[in-house]
MIBALO-627498 format. One line per field, with one value per residue: residue in three letters; residue number from 1; y, x, z of N, C-alpha, C, O, CB in turn. Coordinates in nm, 3 decimals, decimal comma, m for minus. Glycine has a CB too. Layout:
BEGIN
res: (Ala/...)
n: (NUM/...)
n_y: (Y/...)
n_x: (X/...)
n_z: (Z/...)
ca_y: (Y/...)
ca_x: (X/...)
ca_z: (Z/...)
c_y: (Y/...)
c_x: (X/...)
c_z: (Z/...)
o_y: (Y/...)
o_x: (X/...)
o_z: (Z/...)
cb_y: (Y/...)
cb_x: (X/...)
cb_z: (Z/...)
This chain:
BEGIN
res: (Pro/Gly/Ala/Gly/Ile/Val/Gly/Ala/Ser/Gly/Leu/Leu/Leu/Gly/Leu/Gly/Arg/Leu/Tyr/Glu/Met/Asn/Ala/Val/Cys/Leu/Met/Gly/Glu/Thr/Ser/Gly/Tyr/Phe/Val/Asp/Pro/Lys/Ser/Ala/Gln/Ala/Val/Leu/Glu/Val/Leu/Thr/Lys/Tyr/Leu/Gly/Ile/Glu/Ile/Ser/Phe/Asn/Glu/Leu/Glu/Thr/Lys/Ala/Lys/Gln/Ile/Asp/Gln/Ile/Thr/Ser/Lys/Leu/Lys/Asp/Ile/Glu/Ala/Ala/Pro/Glu/Thr/Pro/Asp/Lys/Arg/Glu/Asp/Leu/Gly/Tyr/Ile/Gly)
n: (1/2/3/4/5/6/7/8/9/10/11/12/13/14/15/16/17/18/19/20/21/22/23/24/25/26/27/28/29/30/31/32/33/34/35/36/37/38/39/40/41/42/43/44/45/46/47/48/49/50/51/52/53/54/55/56/57/58/59/60/61/62/63/64/65/66/67/68/69/70/71/72/73/74/75/76/77/78/79/80/81/82/83/84/85/86/87/88/89/90/91/92/93/94)
n_y: (12,821/12,652/12,774/12,997/13,206/13,221/13,343/13,390/13,364/13,473/13,733/13,826/13,826/14,012/14,241/14,272/14,344/14,580/14,736/14,751/14,541/14,256/13,928/13,592/13,285/12,968/12,676/12,368/12,086/11,983/11,794/11,946/11,881/11,778/11,861/11,848/11,679/11,551/11,705/11,938/11,851/11,793/12,048/12,162/11,997/12,082/12,350/12,327/12,204/12,404/12,610/12,488/12,358/12,140/11,964/11,792/11,559/11,390/11,442/11,526/11,307/11,127/11,241/11,230/10,956/10,910/11,063/10,911/10,670/10,760/10,842/10,596/10,445/10,596/10,560/10,274/10,271/10,415/10,236/10,014/9,801/9,922/9,882/9,736/9,904/9,795/9,803/9,672/9,678/9,801/9,855/9,902/9,959/9,890)
n_x: (8,046/8,176/8,132/8,003/7,710/7,469/7,264/6,910/6,902/7,142/7,105/6,882/6,983/7,197/7,039/6,907/7,112/7,194/6,966/6,973/6,861/6,794/6,893/6,880/7,009/6,917/7,053/7,075/7,257/7,279/7,267/7,222/7,109/6,847/6,534/6,553/6,422/6,517/6,724/6,583/6,425/6,616/6,711/6,477/6,431/6,630/6,557/6,298/6,351/6,508/6,312/6,131/5,896/5,662/5,634/5,481/5,660/5,580/5,500/5,733/5,900/5,769/5,807/6,088/6,128/6,028/6,211/6,437/6,366/6,361/6,632/6,756/6,669/6,780/7,052/7,060/7,008/7,229/7,428/7,372/7,474/7,573/7,363/7,438/7,399/7,130/7,099/7,217/7,558/7,636/7,874/8,126/8,002/8,053)
n_z: (20,614/20,334/20,075/20,134/20,206/19,967/19,692/19,727/20,012/20,102/20,002/20,145/20,411/20,375/20,311/20,552/20,719/20,596/20,650/20,919/21,062/21,271/21,186/21,087/20,942/20,886/20,784/20,604/20,512/20,177/19,871/19,653/19,417/19,434/19,599/19,945/20,175/20,409/20,497/20,556/20,762/20,954/21,017/21,118/21,340/21,516/21,550/21,648/21,895/22,016/22,034/22,184/22,096/21,940/21,631/21,350/21,160/20,958/20,689/20,574/20,613/20,445/20,198/20,193/20,171/19,918/19,764/19,819/19,689/19,419/19,382/19,428/19,215/19,003/19,047/19,002/18,730/18,633/18,707/18,557/18,290/17,966/17,689/17,380/17,064/16,870/16,601/16,294/16,190/15,895/15,778/15,529/15,204/14,882)
ca_y: (12,733/12,662/12,865/13,118/13,202/13,294/13,342/13,463/13,356/13,575/13,866/13,865/13,855/14,139/14,351/14,286/14,421/14,717/14,810/14,728/14,437/14,129/13,829/13,456/13,202/12,829/12,600/12,225/12,040/11,906/11,765/12,056/11,828/11,758/11,910/11,756/11,680/11,506/11,828/12,032/11,794/11,811/12,191/12,182/11,931/12,171/12,469/12,295/12,185/12,532/12,692/12,416/12,327/12,007/11,959/11,658/11,542/11,289/11,479/11,539/11,173/11,068/11,297/11,175/10,815/10,929/11,106/10,797/10,576/10,812/10,833/10,458/10,410/10,659/10,485/10,156/10,304/10,449/10,124/9,910/9,801/9,984/9,786/9,783/9,953/9,677/9,815/9,602/9,766/9,766/9,869/9,959/9,893/9,959)
ca_x: (8,037/8,281/8,098/7,932/7,561/7,443/7,130/6,808/6,933/7,245/7,040/6,801/7,079/7,260/6,948/6,888/7,224/7,180/6,857/6,992/6,762/6,851/6,854/6,945/6,986/6,932/7,076/7,104/7,351/7,215/7,356/7,195/7,044/6,706/6,479/6,603/6,340/6,594/6,799/6,481/6,382/6,733/6,711/6,356/6,447/6,715/6,480/6,182/6,407/6,542/6,192/6,043/5,766/5,656/5,562/5,485/5,757/5,526/5,509/5,874/5,950/5,709/5,886/6,223/6,125/6,001/6,338/6,529/6,335/6,408/6,778/6,801/6,641/6,881/7,177/7,047/7,018/7,371/7,514/7,341/7,566/7,516/7,321/7,485/7,302/7,081/7,109/7,339/7,661/7,645/8,009/8,151/7,925/8,120)
ca_z: (20,504/20,227/19,971/20,183/20,189/19,840/19,650/19,811/20,149/20,113/19,968/20,262/20,517/20,341/20,325/20,687/20,772/20,541/20,715/21,058/21,112/21,311/21,093/21,105/20,831/20,926/20,658/20,616/20,406/20,070/19,750/19,561/19,298/19,462/19,717/20,043/20,302/20,530/20,548/20,615/20,891/21,046/21,061/21,192/21,467/21,600/21,574/21,743/22,029/22,068/22,062/22,280/22,040/21,871/21,505/21,289/21,048/20,872/20,550/20,531/20,615/20,329/20,084/20,195/20,117/19,771/19,704/19,828/19,583/19,291/19,377/19,418/19,070/18,917/19,079/18,929/18,585/18,605/18,727/18,452/18,170/17,848/17,596/17,247/16,957/16,797/16,452/16,241/16,127/15,753/15,731/15,395/15,094/14,770)
c_y: (12,758/12,763/12,992/13,104/13,284/13,287/13,423/13,471/13,469/13,717/13,910/13,899/13,981/14,256/14,376/14,369/14,566/14,809/14,796/14,647/14,315/14,017/13,703/13,374/13,053/12,747/12,461/12,190/11,955/11,879/11,878/12,008/11,807/11,837/11,807/11,769/11,636/11,622/11,921/11,982/11,811/11,955/12,213/12,117/12,014/12,293/12,444/12,269/12,311/12,620/12,616/12,385/12,189/12,024/11,819/11,666/11,442/11,322/11,479/11,396/11,096/11,114/11,248/11,037/10,821/10,965/10,990/10,699/10,634/10,806/10,690/10,408/10,469/10,597/10,347/10,171/10,328/10,335/10,006/9,918/9,863/9,873/9,835/9,815/9,819/9,683/9,743/9,704/9,717/9,781/9,933/9,881/9,972/9,880)
c_x: (8,147/8,261/8,028/7,778/7,536/7,295/7,038/6,846/7,038/7,190/6,964/6,884/7,150/7,172/6,918/6,988/7,218/7,075/6,861/6,889/6,838/6,799/6,935/6,915/7,018/6,944/7,110/7,183/7,268/7,308/7,331/7,124/6,891/6,669/6,514/6,527/6,418/6,672/6,697/6,445/6,501/6,736/6,595/6,362/6,530/6,628/6,368/6,233/6,446/6,418/6,104/5,908/5,783/5,582/5,575/5,587/5,705/5,543/5,646/5,939/5,892/5,783/6,028/6,234/6,106/6,138/6,441/6,495/6,381/6,561/6,828/6,771/6,750/7,021/7,174/7,066/7,159/7,458/7,490/7,444/7,492/7,477/7,368/7,368/7,253/7,082/7,239/7,433/7,676/7,797/8,020/8,079/7,992/8,105)
c_z: (20,406/20,125/20,008/20,162/20,070/19,801/19,733/19,949/20,178/20,090/20,093/20,380/20,493/20,355/20,472/20,751/20,726/20,608/20,869/21,129/21,159/21,225/21,123/20,983/20,886/20,800/20,689/20,501/20,304/19,954/19,650/19,435/19,319/19,584/19,825/20,170/20,428/20,588/20,612/20,750/20,997/21,107/21,157/21,335/21,567/21,640/21,669/21,884/22,097/22,111/22,168/22,230/21,967/21,736/21,444/21,168/20,946/20,722/20,495/20,520/20,483/20,206/20,080/20,142/19,963/19,701/19,707/19,718/19,445/19,279/19,359/19,271/18,982/18,932/18,997/18,781/18,550/18,617/18,624/18,333/18,053/17,745/17,452/17,157/16,879/16,653/16,403/16,177/15,984/15,705/15,601/15,285/14,975/14,650)
o_y: (12,867/12,834/13,079/13,005/13,401/13,230/13,516/13,577/13,549/13,810/14,022/13,998/14,059/14,361/14,491/14,458/14,659/14,931/14,825/14,679/14,274/14,010/13,709/13,389/13,024/12,748/12,435/12,257/11,865/11,937/11,902/12,090/11,820/11,876/11,688/11,851/11,678/11,638/11,978/12,060/11,841/11,977/12,275/12,170/12,015/12,332/12,524/12,305/12,329/12,692/12,675/12,384/12,137/12,092/11,741/11,763/11,409/11,242/11,437/11,370/11,014/11,033/11,227/10,999/10,741/10,907/10,973/10,647/10,559/10,768/10,663/10,332/10,400/10,586/10,311/10,091/10,273/10,329/9,915/10,024/9,859/9,780/9,948/9,763/9,745/9,582/9,752/9,804/9,606/9,724/10,012/9,760/10,095/9,919)
o_x: (8,202/8,354/7,999/7,728/7,573/7,214/7,080/6,826/7,020/7,231/6,983/6,855/7,164/7,215/6,905/6,955/7,234/7,089/6,764/6,839/6,935/6,680/7,045/6,809/7,130/6,854/7,170/7,178/7,195/7,416/7,418/7,082/6,816/6,755/6,506/6,555/6,388/6,683/6,726/6,434/6,477/6,759/6,611/6,310/6,502/6,629/6,341/6,168/6,423/6,423/6,016/5,812/5,892/5,479/5,663/5,594/5,779/5,593/5,671/6,019/5,962/5,817/6,083/6,332/6,165/6,174/6,519/6,588/6,435/6,612/6,925/6,851/6,806/7,096/7,274/7,134/7,210/7,558/7,572/7,488/7,370/7,555/7,345/7,257/7,338/7,067/7,348/7,389/7,723/7,836/7,933/8,092/7,988/8,154)
o_z: (20,396/20,086/19,926/20,110/20,064/19,874/19,802/20,009/20,270/20,159/20,140/20,446/20,588/20,403/20,513/20,830/20,804/20,621/20,938/21,237/21,095/21,193/21,177/20,922/20,926/20,717/20,792/20,398/20,345/19,944/19,566/19,354/19,222/19,664/19,797/20,258/20,540/20,710/20,717/20,845/21,114/21,226/21,262/21,433/21,687/21,757/21,759/21,982/22,216/22,210/22,230/22,307/21,940/21,730/21,478/21,092/20,854/20,643/20,382/20,430/20,423/20,120/19,972/20,078/19,890/19,599/19,613/19,655/19,364/19,174/19,289/19,215/18,897/18,836/18,934/18,716/18,452/18,546/18,609/18,289/18,042/17,722/17,410/17,171/16,830/16,585/16,460/16,119/15,958/15,603/15,563/15,273/14,967/14,544)
cb_y: (12,745/12,537/12,797/13,247/13,257/13,237/13,209/13,399/13,211/13,546/13,856/13,757/13,746/14,136/14,324/14,163/14,358/14,705/14,760/14,851/14,394/14,102/13,879/13,380/13,249/12,781/12,660/12,138/11,952/11,980/11,618/12,126/11,696/11,611/11,934/11,777/11,587/11,389/11,905/12,045/11,635/11,783/12,289/12,125/11,797/12,218/12,523/12,169/12,098/12,603/12,720/12,494/12,445/11,896/12,068/11,611/11,496/11,271/11,608/11,630/11,101/11,102/11,449/11,178/10,728/11,050/11,230/10,727/10,545/10,954/10,892/10,367/10,466/10,807/10,457/10,100/10,428/10,555/10,076/9,932/9,652/10,087/9,765/9,676/10,067/9,648/9,971/9,492/9,763/9,861/9,743/9,962/9,909/9,985)
cb_x: (7,906/8,295/8,019/7,985/7,480/7,529/7,084/6,675/6,985/7,355/6,939/6,707/7,178/7,309/6,820/6,883/7,356/7,146/6,722/7,002/6,658/6,823/6,874/6,891/7,078/6,814/7,186/6,980/7,475/7,093/7,324/7,325/7,110/6,674/6,327/6,749/6,217/6,694/6,879/6,352/6,342/6,869/6,699/6,239/6,511/6,848/6,427/6,098/6,523/6,622/6,109/6,028/5,714/5,582/5,614/5,335/5,896/5,381/5,452/5,955/5,905/5,562/5,888/6,277/6,006/5,890/6,395/6,521/6,180/6,360/6,838/6,728/6,497/6,888/7,189/6,921/6,934/7,420/7,495/7,190/7,614/7,619/7,163/7,575/7,379/6,953/7,112/7,300/7,802/7,545/8,073/8,302/7,747/8,266)
cb_z: (20,440/20,159/19,880/20,108/20,317/19,724/19,646/19,805/20,185/20,014/19,840/20,300/20,532/20,206/20,248/20,747/20,731/20,398/20,661/21,121/20,999/21,457/20,950/21,236/20,702/21,015/20,574/20,626/20,470/20,021/19,681/19,523/19,258/19,481/19,703/20,067/20,286/20,496/20,429/20,525/20,872/20,967/20,939/21,112/21,446/21,521/21,446/21,694/22,023/21,965/21,926/22,402/21,940/21,963/21,408/21,240/21,100/20,906/20,530/20,635/20,755/20,320/20,089/20,330/20,185/19,746/19,779/19,968/19,583/19,272/19,502/19,528/19,022/18,947/19,242/18,956/18,547/18,694/18,869/18,397/18,132/17,784/17,606/17,179/16,850/16,834/16,408/16,134/16,207/15,666/15,725/15,365/15,106/14,797)
């Protein structure tokens, strides 16, 4: 990864090495701004295929739709033109 493995994930991997424990870190790409159920699902799809097990992704898919709705609303707000201040400018009174 470009920035390396940091935070708790990096700490746990480092401690594993220090104590001679085998460790692995599975990570998915996220924006970093929101919890990312799509990324979690992508990692789990690879892991379940590797392990030969099946799990339900229904809850992750529901959460992903909620996050998509939130980000869509935020994009709409950001794209909306700014409304001018409705207070009248009194200008100079002298």
